[in-house]
N, C-alpha and C positions, 0 to 999 in steps of 0.2 A: 505495498501496500502505500504510495506515496503523494504524501505529506507539499501545496504550494505555496508562499507565500511573501507577497506581493508587497514593493513598498517602489515611496519613489513619487505617488498624485499627490499634487495643491493648488495652484491657483494661479497661471501665470498671464498678464499675457498674451495677447496676438503678439507674434515672432515671435514671442521669445523658445526658450529650450527643455526639455525636462527627462530626464534621466530614468524613465520605470527599471527594476532589480525583485528577482521573480529567487527564491531560493528553495532548491529541493531540495527533498529530508528521505527517509523509508524507505530510498531503492537505489538500485544501482543504474544512474545519474546518466550514465551516458545510454544506458538500454534506451533513454528519451527521445526521441521525437520533441521539442517543445515548442508554441505560440500563442504570439497572443490574440485576443481579441474584449472589442468593446460592444457596452453599453448604452443608451442614451436614452433620457429618460424617453420612455414611449415605446423604443424600440425594439424587436429586433434584438441577439448580442450576433456582432457580425467579424466574420474573420481579416484580421487584419495582417501576421505578418508569422510565417512560418521559419524554423533553421531544423539540418535534420542532427544526430545524434553527434558526428566532426565536428560540424561546423562550418563548411566544407558549400553548399548545399541549401540556398536562400529564397524566402517565393514573397511579393507582398500584394495586399492589394491595390488599386491602379489609382486606392487613395487619401493611398499614403505612401504612394514609390519616391523619390528617389527623398523625402523628405525623415521620416524612417526605416531607423538602422535598427535591422535585429540580428545580436553576437552573444555567442554562449564560452564563459570559462568553466572549464570543466572539474579543473581544483579548483575552484570551487562548490561547488553543482549551483549553479546563475545564469542563471542567462537573464539580458539586458534586453532591452528598449529603449536606446535615443531616439527625443523628436526631438525635430526641430523645424524651424519655420509657423511653429504651430499656431490655429485661427481658435474658431469660434466652434465651427465645425464640429471640431474632436475632441471639443465635452462630454463628459462618460463614462462608465464606470468604468478602466480595465484590466479585464483577467486576461492571466495565465493559462495554461496549460499543455496539457504530455501526455505525450504511447507509445510508447513501444514502436507503431506501425504512421514513418510524416503523411501517409493517404490521408490519416486519418483527420490530422491534423490540417492539411490539408479542403476536408470536407465540408466542416463547414463545426458551427458546437456543440452537433448535436453527435456528432461523431467521435472525443480525443477521452480520452479514458479517467482524464484526474486533470481537478480545477482547481486557482488560491481565493480564495474571499474578496480581493477584487480593494483596486484603487481606486479612487476618484483621482481626474485630472479634470480645474476649469480653466477656461483658455476666454482669459470677459475680454472684448474688444476695447 
């Protein structure tokens, strides 16, 4: 059983940056592909970014491509989401997810096996 804990959310002005972290415990971190999702108020949870176990394969939603970067440090059991050029529409609760199957991460929020509790990101205009 993998436990995931996100941190790094907060309030930032439009154009600013934040870095989210997600620390995993209770499992073999390198066995898992990792992803970030977000859920805005009144909307469905949506895929943002994914990274495979080795960190050499990543994939992004079009809405964040070129602004967000996913990375991982397997020695620290941590996955990161660097968010630059933030926009008010990026406001949401951000969740990290883990699954042994990279394709499950890409398939959307109903496919990933493990989830964190979420961290709030608010971007003011």
